[in-house]
N, C-alpha and C positions, 0 to 999 in steps of 0.2 A: 720691712713691713711699714706701712704708712702709719703715721701718728694719728689715730682716730680720736674723736672727741670723747668717746666713752672711756678709752684708755687714759686720757688726760684727766678726766673727771675722777676716775677710780684712784689714780695716783694722788690727786689732790685730797680726796676723801681719806685716803690711808695715812695722811699726815695729821689728821684730826684724831686726838686720843679718844674723844667720845665716839666717833665712828668706829674706830678699831675695837673699842670695848663692846659696843653694840653688836658688831659683826662677830666677834669672838664668842659673845654670849649665846649666839645661835648655833655655834659649831657643834654642840652636843646634840641638838635636835636634828641637824642635818646628818650627822654621823649615824644616829639611831635610825632615821628614815632610810638612809642608804643600806644599812645592814638588813633592815626588814625587807626592802626591795630585793636585795641579793638572795636572802633566804627563800623568798617566794619564787624568784625566777630560777634559782638552782633546783628547786623542787618541781620546776616546770608546771607551775600553777598560775592561773589567772587570778585576778583579785576576787572574782566571783567564786571560783573553785576554792580558794583559800577561805573565804568567808563561810562557805558551806561547811567545810571541814571544822571550822572554829565555832560554828553556831552563831555567827553574826551576819552583818550585811556588807555588801561590797562598798557602800558609801563610807562605812567606818574604816575599812581597810584603806581606802583612798585618803581619808583624813590623816591616818597614821603615817602613810607613806609620803604625804605632802608636807608633813610637819605641822599641820593645822591642829592636831590633837596629839596628846601623849598617851601611850598605852601604859597600863599598870604592869607590874612585874608578873602578876598572874596571867595577864593577856599575853605577855612575851613567852611565858611557859607554854601556853596553849598554842601559840604560833610555832614554837619550836617543835612541839609534838606533831602539829599538822603538817609541817614541812620535813619531818624526819631528821631534825637537827637537835643539837644539844644547846641549851642556853648557857652562856658563859658570861659572867659579869666580872669586871676587873677594875681596879683603880690604878692609875699611874700618875707619876709626877707631872705637873703642868709644864708645858713647853715655856721656855724663857722668851719673853718678848723684849724688844728694845725699850730702854727706859724712856718715858715721855720727856719731850724737850720742854724746858721752862717756857711759859708764856712771856713773851717780851713786849707786853703791852706797855705803852707809856702812861705815866701818871700825870 
């Protein structure tokens, strides 16, 4: 595979602890959005259909699925009911990341 500029940039960014921290901080939002999309599509519902079942509007569903807004636990319960799913919340140990390399800036 050719070494593309975006791949090189991504690799460079991943060496920056601040970038890694910011990226990891969004991981939960992306995971939640993915689960919401999966629940809706498994129920074979469009965003509009799900919104109707939940008593909300399609734009709000879109914001949740894009990660632009965070739903409340009550909203997640309503979504579970509307999609015929069960809401399950769990906690797990964080994955271990590589220790940050010391900054070798000269004084």
